[in-house]
Steps between C-alpha positions, in 0.01 A plus 500: 500500500307454164825452307617233756171308467521517117858368509393208727199413296660501157735219612221246482239390237219546751649833609503628140147388463406710802667796369313465164181425688553820696546711203208316323270587781595871463481478114155341521366774725636763270355304218155513674555876540572521124183319421302725727626805315414334167154399619413827678624701207342307193253255655459152336419651169662544157825653608597222742384244241746655250774532765492136609459375142803702371719284740416183328745530203802634686439232774470233237837600359701558817337264749533214251849556378680643811315520825508181695689289246817733516584474875438117516748445210749778572586483874628142513710547188639839615600360837661193361697719253580751769681229704719409213568846336351824610598692184322229282194518730472886417539430144221254498286745690576781241430270209169385643397866580595626147337218317165527704508880464549471113232227479251716712573805293440319176179330621375823660553691162309218314217498742489886507439481117253219521321620813176618323448171334607283818306705762188578305461150349647274749490652854194727519269425208200574705606859564353790304731645233574798729596272787714285267686811381579619850614144599734499199649838607553388854645172397752672278616713790522215734710296272780722600492347840623161385846648437526627868365180633757292310774707651339470840471129485859443400608723783266327728642154401854627587369639841330185582806290416693724752202472748445880496131487525430851633528696178336217298209512754462876477464491120134416496423770744670765287306361198166552675603852615578596144148389402354697777696812390368445142143507653553813702717717266504360152130413441385869569732605226503223243160323577497120502833489316640628833420155642725337237781761564475412875541134425817569295630738765429236771687236295795744471498536882470121535843488328672808630443412870706187446787659312717614803490150657549350158824694445626421845514137406776602253285478173595744223324524176679383192390484137530113491274278284674173546209267426754210435594472868386164632360662816295747276364201289426300824312791653268544200455120482391496865258788439301319232282263721420775745432747210241264338332454851488886540359525150201290600420727789540816295295371206234405761498855634460635135201274420336599833547867390346426171208339673464785742515757208172357381315547826361812656719814530732473798525116489879502420557755788285314752675159437837643532425708806355195687791278362748758659321484827478131532861438402651697782507218766609252228796732425571573856476143642502227237767613256776575762440182678508291185827681393668435836393123489638443139867459601403256764287289256785502240763408762294208648454348143864548409588307819226242412337578845144460406387525878656846533326608173161389641569672825593834348223486253241414770627766743488780231170392364340507844642838572373639179142377562512599866546862379296506187188300581381719783604806291262377221218450750551853643526654148183335385285621797668839519518552113252785501692687764840431338371626170343811644800578711757446221317637204183669623571867431452749218380364176479148619125464556274244664459298183879481461522395856236218466660359192849512650388329835322232314808438300720488804271251666539258206878555506505415884351162429843382349750704697619185674548325162679799345726515811607133474597516116838672552597223744358216284685626195821532690462136620501386136805738426690332787446171305637686193163447353382818311274318255218388742418852649497637148272225352260534796518872489409497137191288554409711796520811286268342234250408777535858634415656170196264431362567850566869483322531173195297604469654849555861389191473272289469811703671774709771315839574646447298823449194265852549383624472863285200567644319180849589616429362847360164373796458259755576787341242725520243215847599426609434865320159508669394170848601636443319833395193327797515261739558791349196686595296185855569581466231769649729764387547850315826550372464862151499363322420815654790693425739218131399490467490870644856525288616217176379660587673834597823311168493315297442812662771709493731219120450472467538875702832487300624205176432691629722787616758240163503331319560842743772591466670162130513527514643848765770400273581202233601750730730686672700233389703193545260205449780249847639597861368434566516867208281578576241242872505594415457867284199432757339272791544757315404813318194343823384313707534821266305714467230231887469502517491877236221505671301226843524668348418845333185362823396331686531824234316690523217250884511536532522119878496407443751226455767766874475538533694169434825678773423757747392237428813289611707802798281549601570141474872556724497788721189439804651681324464837544123508793367322385133545158536337495261200401642170153379390301535188 
């Protein structure tokens, strides 16, 4: 049954997005379990500060040069070559794989050698010498993960091209399981270095779980470094604009880590734990919907059908805010319960909880804006305009850094989140105004009418949620995990029921998203159902 559903789903863009979203939900849940293990084992203190700071250099290298930029450039060129000459397509794949691996190995060795200077001087200048040294040690170990992730991303690119989403979607789950294994079995033996070994082990699993499906596509490794192939040159040329855009985001994260390292102990950990929490609904709802919409936007513009572009854009945007705006309301008013349930155990004390829930609250203010960024960026990509999002992203990053520096002086780690949220909101406004200058119909009236209704019924549902929360708090023991969990689940569920009930009462078309998602899961039940976004 499951195989039949996956087979049906993978034949459509939206179906593929649903597969990825399903695995994303599972991955995010396991990611929260990972964070719970980390928080309960170490608390928001020196060790977690070091752990999260140690990611900055490997992430800067890999996320900038490979992740995100590779798939966008590789998949269309690979498919185009595959149609003409399958043998040449595999030669292109091997060449790209080997060139990237060699480049990552050289860069990894250079940064391994220079890690003391880069980490201590540029990433965590506010850490004590002992914390700086430990950050360097973990960074050096984690640099090994970039080789596995490079292999994994090439494998994932091929699997996506062949619409084999299951193994690709399973990879992040294996990565998180590797980190959890490191916490459980390697930390007791190797201390904090066990965390870094778990990251590398998770990266290896991220790759290995995709190997069987990768080999089934017909791929076989060859020692080919044909950088002169036109397809190879074109792939790297297409990667450049996206690489620059990703570099802005990664540099922004590094600077925020620098600022956090100068704040109270645990600030780096608190910021990252809250960020991981708030990004769950964005990763589950917004990104899959934006990915599913992108081919439709591109097709509409290629056919010069601006009306279709506006309809697809409007429908997807309204679906995103229909899901994310109430989620942000609920997270804001249930943030204490969420943080206590997810992290509140072991070494994670009340002070850690308070700082994390304050930080999460400031993140929640901009969840709607963060959720719209992937769609707005893809709208520009459909116009083959990669420059505008990069320029606006650059100025938004500058604003973020300035706000984070100023606000963190007064608010600590929560100030970093408030600065991030304000910059994200400005980023979305700039992108929206820039898109309007394209002189294309965006169905603005429908978008704003739906947005106003969504905000109003979200507020009404939250009011009911808040009343239920207070009543439940009187009936259960709030000093226990079970009591807090009961309050969270019952209040959240009733808030959701009220929100959906009001949406149905108002006959909002966005309610159809739930019905359509079920249709996507069981598409074989009605052969005449038209594929939607």
